[in-house]
KOLFIVO-239207 format. One record per residue: x, y, z of N, C-alpha, C, O in turn. Coordinates in nm, 3 decimals. Example, Ala and Ser with C-alpha at 12.3 -4.5 7.8 and 13.67 -1.06 7.14 Angstrom:
R      n_X      n_Y      n_Z     ca_X     ca_Y     ca_Z      c_X      c_Y      c_Z      o_X      o_Y      o_Z
R    1.319   -0.569    0.780    1.230   -0.450    0.780    1.320   -0.330    0.780    1.424   -0.332    0.846
R    1.285   -0.225    0.708    1.367   -0.106    0.714    1.290    0.003    0.787    1.341    0.114    0.804
This chain:
R      n_X      n_Y      n_Z     ca_X     ca_Y     ca_Z      c_X      c_Y      c_Z      o_X      o_Y      o_Z
R    2.552   -1.337    0.092    2.507   -1.259   -0.022    2.566   -1.318   -0.149    2.687   -1.344   -0.156
R    2.484   -1.340   -0.244    2.527   -1.403   -0.367    2.560   -1.303   -0.477    2.612   -1.342   -0.582
R    2.531   -1.176   -0.457    2.553   -1.076   -0.560    2.431   -1.052   -0.647    2.422   -0.951   -0.716
R    2.337   -1.145   -0.642    2.214   -1.131   -0.721    2.110   -1.048   -0.648    2.009   -1.009   -0.707
R    2.133   -1.020   -0.520    2.034   -0.944   -0.444    2.074   -0.798   -0.427    2.012   -0.726   -0.348
R    2.175   -0.753   -0.498    2.219   -0.614   -0.486    2.146   -0.521   -0.583    2.122   -0.405   -0.550
R    2.111   -0.569   -0.700    2.047   -0.484   -0.800    1.908   -0.538   -0.833    1.883   -0.658   -0.827
R    1.819   -0.446   -0.867    1.681   -0.485   -0.897    1.667   -0.551   -1.033    1.578   -0.633   -1.053
R    1.754   -0.517   -1.126    1.738   -0.567   -1.262    1.820   -0.693   -1.289    1.828   -0.737   -1.404
R    1.879   -0.751   -1.186    1.961   -0.870   -1.203    1.883   -0.991   -1.153    1.841   -0.997   -1.037
R    1.865   -1.087   -1.242    1.797   -1.210   -1.207    1.899   -1.313   -1.161    2.011   -1.317   -1.211
R    1.860   -1.395   -1.065    1.945   -1.506   -1.023    1.942   -1.613   -1.132    1.856   -1.607   -1.221
R    2.033   -1.711   -1.128    2.032   -1.815   -1.232    1.899   -1.891   -1.242    1.865   -1.943   -1.348
R    1.826   -1.899   -1.131    1.698   -1.970   -1.137    1.580   -1.876   -1.162    1.465   -1.917   -1.145
R    1.607   -1.751   -1.202    1.501   -1.660   -1.247    1.435   -1.575   -1.141    1.327   -1.521   -1.165
R    1.495   -1.562   -1.025    1.436   -1.484   -0.917    1.498   -1.345   -0.909    1.616   -1.326   -0.940
R    1.418   -1.248   -0.868    1.467   -1.114   -0.834    1.456   -1.105   -0.682    1.346   -1.089   -0.628
R    1.569   -1.115   -0.615    1.568   -1.129   -0.469    1.508   -1.009   -0.398    1.441   -1.025   -0.296
R    1.531   -0.888   -0.448    1.476   -0.770   -0.381    1.323   -0.775   -0.377    1.263   -0.735   -0.277
R    1.261   -0.825   -0.482    1.115   -0.839   -0.484    1.073   -0.947   -0.385    0.973   -0.932   -0.315
R    1.148   -1.054   -0.379    1.116   -1.160   -0.284    1.131   -1.113   -0.139    1.054   -1.153   -0.053
R    1.230   -1.028   -0.113    1.245   -0.972    0.021    1.125   -0.884    0.057    1.078   -0.886    0.171
R    1.075   -0.808   -0.040    0.957   -0.724   -0.016    0.836   -0.811    0.014    0.758   -0.780    0.104
R    0.819   -0.920   -0.061    0.706   -1.011   -0.036    0.719   -1.077    0.101    0.618   -1.102    0.168
R    0.841   -1.106    0.143    0.863   -1.165    0.275    0.825   -1.066    0.385    0.772   -1.105    0.489
R    0.853   -0.937    0.364    0.815   -0.834    0.462    0.663   -0.828    0.476    0.611   -0.807    0.585
R    0.591   -0.847    0.365    0.445   -0.849    0.370    0.397   -0.969    0.450    0.306   -0.957    0.532
R    0.457   -1.085    0.426    0.417   -1.206    0.499    0.439   -1.192    0.649    0.360   -1.244    0.729
R    0.546   -1.123    0.688    0.577   -1.107    0.830    0.494   -0.998    0.897    0.490   -0.989    1.019
R    0.427   -0.916    0.818    0.346   -0.807    0.872    0.214   -0.858    0.927    0.180   -0.976    0.913
R    0.141   -0.769    0.990    0.011   -0.806    1.043   -0.091   -0.818    0.930   -0.072   -0.762    0.822
R   -0.196   -0.889    0.957   -0.298   -0.918    0.857   -0.391   -0.798    0.837   -0.426   -0.728    0.932
R   -0.430   -0.775    0.711   -0.531   -0.674    0.679   -0.634   -0.741    0.588   -0.598   -0.809    0.493
R   -0.762   -0.721    0.619   -0.869   -0.782    0.539   -0.972   -0.676    0.504   -0.988   -0.576    0.574
R   -1.042   -0.700    0.394   -1.150   -0.611    0.352   -1.264   -0.697    0.301   -1.243   -0.799    0.235
R   -1.385   -0.654    0.332   -1.506   -0.722    0.285   -1.593   -0.618    0.218   -1.621   -0.512    0.276
R   -1.635   -0.648    0.097   -1.719   -0.555    0.021   -1.857   -0.616    0.007   -1.873   -0.732   -0.031
R   -1.957   -0.535    0.039   -2.095   -0.578    0.025   -2.173   -0.482   -0.061   -2.114   -0.398   -0.130
R   -2.302   -0.492   -0.058   -2.389   -0.406   -0.136   -2.399   -0.269   -0.067   -2.475   -0.254    0.029
R   -2.323   -0.172   -0.115   -2.325   -0.039   -0.057   -2.245   -0.024    0.071   -2.261    0.074    0.143
R   -2.159   -0.122    0.100   -2.079   -0.116    0.222   -1.944   -0.182    0.198   -1.932   -0.274    0.118
R   -1.844   -0.133    0.267   -1.712   -0.196    0.265   -1.654   -0.185    0.406   -1.665   -0.081    0.471
R   -1.593   -0.294    0.453   -1.538   -0.299    0.589   -1.391   -0.337    0.580   -1.354   -0.433    0.513
R   -1.308   -0.261    0.648   -1.164   -0.289    0.657   -1.131   -0.333    0.799   -1.186   -0.279    0.895
R   -1.043   -0.429    0.811   -0.998   -0.471    0.942   -0.850   -0.501    0.939   -0.798   -0.555    0.841
R   -0.781   -0.466    1.046   -0.638   -0.491    1.057   -0.608   -0.556    1.190   -0.664   -0.519    1.294
R   -0.520   -0.652    1.187   -0.476   -0.718    1.309   -0.394   -0.621    1.392   -0.310   -0.548    1.339
R   -0.417   -0.621    1.521   -0.339   -0.536    1.611   -0.265   -0.629    1.706   -0.326   -0.700    1.786
R   -0.135   -0.627    1.697   -0.055   -0.712    1.784   -0.062   -0.661    1.927   -0.077   -0.541    1.951
R   -0.051   -0.752    2.021   -0.056   -0.710    2.161    0.066   -0.625    2.194    0.177   -0.650    2.148
R    0.042   -0.524    2.274    0.147   -0.429    2.310    0.239   -0.489    2.416    0.196   -0.567    2.502
R    0.365   -0.452    2.408    0.461   -0.493    2.511    0.440   -0.405    2.634    0.372   -0.303    2.628
R    0.498   -0.446    2.744    0.475   -0.379    2.871    0.507   -0.229    2.867    0.430   -0.149    2.919
R    0.617   -0.191    2.807    0.661   -0.052    2.807    0.617    0.026    2.682    0.653    0.142    2.667
R    0.543   -0.037    2.595    0.501    0.028    2.471    0.380    0.118    2.494    0.283    0.078    2.558
R    0.387    0.238    2.441    0.276    0.333    2.450    0.182    0.307    2.333    0.217    0.334    2.218
R    0.064    0.255    2.361   -0.030    0.218    2.254   -0.090    0.339    2.184   -0.146    0.325    2.075
R   -0.081    0.457    2.244   -0.135    0.577    2.180   -0.054    0.620    2.059   -0.107    0.685    1.969
R    0.074    0.584    2.056    0.158    0.626    1.944    0.194    0.511    1.851    0.275    0.529    1.759
R    0.137    0.395    1.872    0.160    0.282    1.783    0.099    0.315    1.648   -0.019    0.352    1.641
R    0.175    0.301    1.540    0.121    0.338    1.408    0.004    0.250    1.367    0.000    0.130    1.395
R   -0.091    0.312    1.300   -0.210    0.242    1.253   -0.182    0.179    1.118   -0.102    0.231    1.040
R   -0.248    0.070    1.090   -0.237    0.003    0.961   -0.342    0.053    0.862   -0.355   -0.001    0.752
R   -0.416    0.155    0.902   -0.517    0.217    0.816   -0.479    0.362    0.792   -0.428    0.430    0.882
R   -0.503    0.409    0.671   -0.475    0.549    0.641   -0.578    0.605    0.546   -0.618    0.540    0.450
R   -0.622    0.727    0.573   -0.714    0.796    0.483   -0.632    0.866    0.374   -0.545    0.947    0.404
R   -0.661    0.834    0.249   -0.595    0.899    0.136   -0.670    1.027    0.101   -0.608    1.131    0.077
R   -0.801    1.019    0.098   -0.888    1.134    0.073   -1.012    1.109    0.159   -1.021    1.007    0.227
R   -1.107    1.201    0.157   -1.224    1.184    0.245   -1.315    1.069    0.202   -1.408    1.036    0.275
R   -1.290    1.008    0.087   -1.372    0.895    0.042   -1.287    0.773    0.005   -1.339    0.676   -0.051
R   -1.157    0.777    0.036   -1.065    0.668    0.002   -0.985    0.630    0.126   -0.925    0.715    0.191
R   -0.983    0.500    0.157   -0.907    0.450    0.271   -0.812    0.342    0.223   -0.843    0.267    0.130
R   -0.696    0.334    0.286   -0.595    0.236    0.249   -0.554    0.158    0.373   -0.523    0.217    0.476
R   -0.555    0.026    0.363   -0.505   -0.060    0.470   -0.384   -0.134    0.412   -0.378   -0.158    0.292
R   -0.290   -0.170    0.497   -0.170   -0.235    0.445   -0.119   -0.343    0.538   -0.149   -0.345    0.658
R   -0.042   -0.432    0.479    0.034   -0.532    0.553    0.178   -0.517    0.510    0.207   -0.506    0.391
R    0.269   -0.515    0.606    0.410   -0.500    0.572    0.477   -0.394    0.657    0.442   -0.376    0.774
R    0.573   -0.325    0.598    0.657   -0.230    0.671    0.588   -0.095    0.689    0.545   -0.033    0.592
R    0.577   -0.050    0.814    0.512    0.078    0.845    0.578    0.196    0.776    0.510    0.283    0.723
R    0.710    0.199    0.776    0.781    0.313    0.715    0.752    0.322    0.566    0.733    0.432    0.513
R    0.749    0.209    0.497    0.717    0.209    0.354    0.574    0.256    0.331    0.547    0.329    0.235
R    0.484    0.215    0.419    0.343    0.255    0.404    0.326    0.405    0.423    0.249    0.468    0.350
R    0.396    0.463    0.519    0.386    0.608    0.539    0.428    0.684    0.415    0.363    0.782    0.377
R    0.535    0.640    0.350    0.581    0.706    0.228    0.477    0.693    0.118    0.444    0.790    0.051
R    0.425    0.572    0.099    0.328    0.548   -0.008    0.196    0.621    0.017    0.137    0.674   -0.076
R    0.150    0.623    0.141    0.026    0.695    0.174    0.044    0.845    0.152   -0.046    0.911    0.101
R    0.159    0.898    0.190    0.185    1.041    0.167    0.185    1.074    0.019    0.131    1.177   -0.022
R    0.246    0.988   -0.062    0.246    1.010   -0.208    0.104    1.004   -0.263    0.067    1.084   -0.348
R    0.023    0.909   -0.214   -0.115    0.896   -0.260   -0.198    1.017   -0.219   -0.279    1.066   -0.297
R   -0.178    1.066   -0.097   -0.250    1.186   -0.052   -0.215    1.307   -0.137   -0.302    1.385   -0.175
R   -0.087    1.322   -0.165   -0.042    1.434   -0.248   -0.104    1.427   -0.387   -0.147    1.528   -0.441
R   -0.107    1.307   -0.445   -0.167    1.290   -0.578   -0.317    1.318   -0.573   -0.371    1.381   -0.665
R   -0.385    1.273   -0.469   -0.530    1.297   -0.457   -0.559    1.447   -0.448   -0.652    1.496   -0.511
R   -0.480    1.519   -0.369   -0.501    1.663   -0.356   -0.464    1.738   -0.483   -0.531    1.834   -0.522
R   -0.358    1.695   -0.549   -0.317    1.756   -0.676   -0.426    1.735   -0.781   -0.457    1.826   -0.858
R   -0.482    1.615   -0.784   -0.591    1.584   -0.878   -0.712    1.672   -0.850   -0.775    1.725   -0.941
R   -0.744    1.687   -0.722   -0.860    1.769   -0.683   -0.840    1.915   -0.724   -0.934    1.980   -0.770
R   -0.718    1.967   -0.709   -0.690    2.106   -0.746   -0.687    2.126   -0.898   -0.730    2.229   -0.948
R   -0.636    2.027   -0.969   -0.623    2.039   -1.114   -0.755    2.016   -1.186   -0.793    2.096   -1.272
R   -0.824    1.910   -1.152   -0.945    1.870   -1.223   -1.071    1.923   -1.156   -1.179    1.924   -1.216
R   -1.058    1.966   -1.032   -1.170    2.014   -0.951   -1.273    1.906   -0.921   -1.391    1.935   -0.901
R   -1.228    1.783   -0.920   -1.310    1.669   -0.880   -1.225    1.578   -0.793   -1.103    1.572   -0.811
R   -1.286    1.506   -0.701   -1.209    1.410   -0.622   -1.164    1.292   -0.710   -1.226    1.264   -0.812
R   -1.058    1.226   -0.668   -1.006    1.113   -0.744   -1.103    0.996   -0.738   -1.177    0.980   -0.640
R   -1.103    0.916   -0.843   -1.179    0.791   -0.838   -1.093    0.687   -0.767   -0.971    0.701   -0.759
R   -1.155    0.585   -0.716   -1.083    0.480   -0.645   -0.989    0.408   -0.742   -0.876    0.375   -0.707
R   -1.036    0.386   -0.863   -0.953    0.320   -0.964   -0.829    0.404   -0.998   -0.719    0.351   -1.010
R   -0.847    0.534   -1.012   -0.735    0.623   -1.045   -0.628    0.620   -0.937   -0.510    0.605   -0.968
R   -0.668    0.633   -0.812   -0.568    0.637   -0.705   -0.502    0.500   -0.687   -0.385    0.492   -0.649
R   -0.577    0.392   -0.714   -0.518    0.258   -0.708   -0.413    0.241   -0.817   -0.305    0.187   -0.792
R   -0.444    0.287   -0.938   -0.345    0.279   -1.047   -0.222    0.363   -1.014   -0.110    0.324   -1.047
R   -0.243    0.476   -0.950   -0.130    0.560   -0.910   -0.042    0.487   -0.808    0.080    0.482   -0.824
R   -0.104    0.431   -0.704   -0.028    0.359   -0.600    0.045    0.240   -0.661    0.163    0.218   -0.631
R   -0.023    0.164   -0.747    0.041    0.049   -0.811    0.156    0.093   -0.901    0.258    0.026   -0.909
R    0.140    0.206   -0.968    0.246    0.259   -1.053    0.369    0.300   -0.974    0.482    0.276   -1.017
R    0.347    0.361   -0.858    0.460    0.399   -0.772    0.531    0.272   -0.725    0.654    0.266   -0.727
R    0.455    0.172   -0.682    0.516    0.047   -0.638    0.595   -0.018   -0.752    0.704   -0.070   -0.730
R    0.541   -0.014   -0.872    0.610   -0.073   -0.987    0.738    0.003   -1.020    0.841   -0.059   -1.049
R    0.734    0.135   -1.016    0.855    0.215   -1.044    0.966    0.185   -0.943    1.083    0.177   -0.980
R    0.929    0.167   -0.817    1.029    0.136   -0.716    1.084   -0.005   -0.733    1.191   -0.037   -0.681
R    1.014   -0.089   -0.804    1.061   -0.224   -0.833    1.163   -0.223   -0.946    1.249   -0.311   -0.953
R    1.154   -0.125   -1.035    1.240   -0.125   -1.154    1.347   -0.017   -1.155    1.436   -0.021   -1.240
R    1.343    0.078   -1.063    1.437    0.190   -1.065    1.561    0.161   -0.982    1.556    0.086   -0.885
R    1.670    0.221   -1.022    1.794    0.208   -0.947    1.795    0.302   -0.828    1.729    0.406   -0.830
R    1.869    0.266   -0.724    1.883    0.352   -0.608    1.769    0.343   -0.509    1.774    0.408   -0.404
R    1.668    0.265   -0.538    1.556    0.244   -0.447    1.529    0.094   -0.438    1.580    0.016   -0.518
R    1.449    0.055   -0.343    1.411   -0.086   -0.331    1.260   -0.096   -0.339    1.190    0.003   -0.317
R    1.207   -0.214   -0.370    1.061   -0.229   -0.375    0.999   -0.201   -0.238    1.059   -0.230   -0.134
R    0.878   -0.146   -0.239    0.805   -0.124   -0.115    0.770   -0.259   -0.054    0.721   -0.348   -0.124
R    0.794   -0.275    0.074    0.763   -0.399    0.144    0.622   -0.398    0.201    0.602   -0.430    0.318
R    0.523   -0.360    0.118    0.384   -0.359    0.163    0.290   -0.405    0.053    0.318   -0.388   -0.066
R    0.180   -0.464    0.094    0.065   -0.488    0.008   -0.047   -0.400    0.061   -0.060   -0.380    0.182
R   -0.127   -0.346   -0.030   -0.232   -0.254    0.013   -0.370   -0.304   -0.027   -0.386   -0.375   -0.126
R   -0.467   -0.264    0.051   -0.608   -0.276    0.016   -0.661   -0.133    0.010   -0.655   -0.060    0.109
R   -0.713   -0.095   -0.104   -0.764    0.041   -0.123   -0.914    0.031   -0.142   -0.962   -0.038   -0.232
R   -0.989    0.101   -0.057   -1.135    0.093   -0.060   -1.195    0.233   -0.060   -1.131    0.331   -0.021
R   -1.319    0.238   -0.103   -1.391    0.365   -0.100   -1.510    0.364   -0.192   -1.544    0.263   -0.253
R   -1.572    0.480   -0.200   -1.687    0.500   -0.287   -1.653    0.612   -0.384   -1.610    0.720   -0.342
R   -1.673    0.589   -0.513   -1.653    0.695   -0.611   -1.759    0.801   -0.590   -1.873    0.769   -0.555
R   -1.724    0.928   -0.612   -1.823    1.036   -0.597   -1.944    1.013   -0.688   -1.930    0.984   -0.807
R   -2.062    1.025   -0.630   -2.186    1.006   -0.706   -2.225    0.861   -0.724   -2.322    0.832   -0.794
R   -2.152    0.769   -0.664   -2.182    0.626   -0.677   -2.208    0.568   -0.539   -2.150    0.611   -0.439
R   -2.295    0.470   -0.535   -2.322    0.403   -0.408   -2.260    0.263   -0.405   -2.282    0.187   -0.311
R   -2.182    0.232   -0.508   -2.117    0.102   -0.514   -1.978    0.111   -0.454   -1.898    0.197   -0.491
R   -1.949    0.023   -0.360   -1.818    0.021   -0.296   -1.714   -0.034   -0.393   -1.743   -0.121   -0.475
R   -1.594    0.018   -0.382   -1.481   -0.028   -0.464   -1.375   -0.086   -0.372   -1.351   -0.034   -0.263
R   -1.313   -0.194   -0.415   -1.208   -0.260   -0.338   -1.100   -0.307   -0.434   -1.127   -0.382   -0.528
R   -0.976   -0.264   -0.410   -0.862   -0.304   -0.492   -0.748   -0.347   -0.402   -0.739   -0.307   -0.286
R   -0.659   -0.429   -0.459   -0.540   -0.475   -0.387   -0.417   -0.449   -0.472   -0.421   -0.466   -0.594
R   -0.307   -0.407   -0.409   -0.179   -0.394   -0.479   -0.074   -0.477   -0.406   -0.085   -0.504   -0.287
R    0.027   -0.519   -0.481    0.136   -0.601   -0.429    0.269   -0.528   -0.448    0.276   -0.434   -0.526
R    0.375   -0.570   -0.379    0.505   -0.503   -0.392    0.563   -0.505   -0.533    0.632   -0.411   -0.573
R    0.535   -0.609   -0.607    0.593   -0.617   -0.742    0.495   -0.562   -0.841    0.522   -0.559   -0.961
């Protein structure tokens, strides 16, 4: 440990923020997630690693999560970080629905998720989320698919 990887706001002499680099490394080590957007369609796919002999495949966490009934999120990286971020996104989507009486737009929820990831990159006492996300869906009243990506930093 060089001392430069303890705090988020401390840059190493060569200009790196190690905590962000560690988060990006967690994404690289995670399983692959891909999305393809077409005319009126969007497809998400996630790599599923082969199960070990004693592993129960029924309880293996999924790399896909529904944020709202029209928004889906796929991720690469740390499962625990993704559960936290998906729960925050679901809470925001439901809060938006109760407050505005309309479902969230895909752009709105993506900006929210990216904002949470950014805050965790700059705040003390927390570390950056070790996940990248693909957020897909259809805005209410629209037939055009939306596809966005967020990164740990």
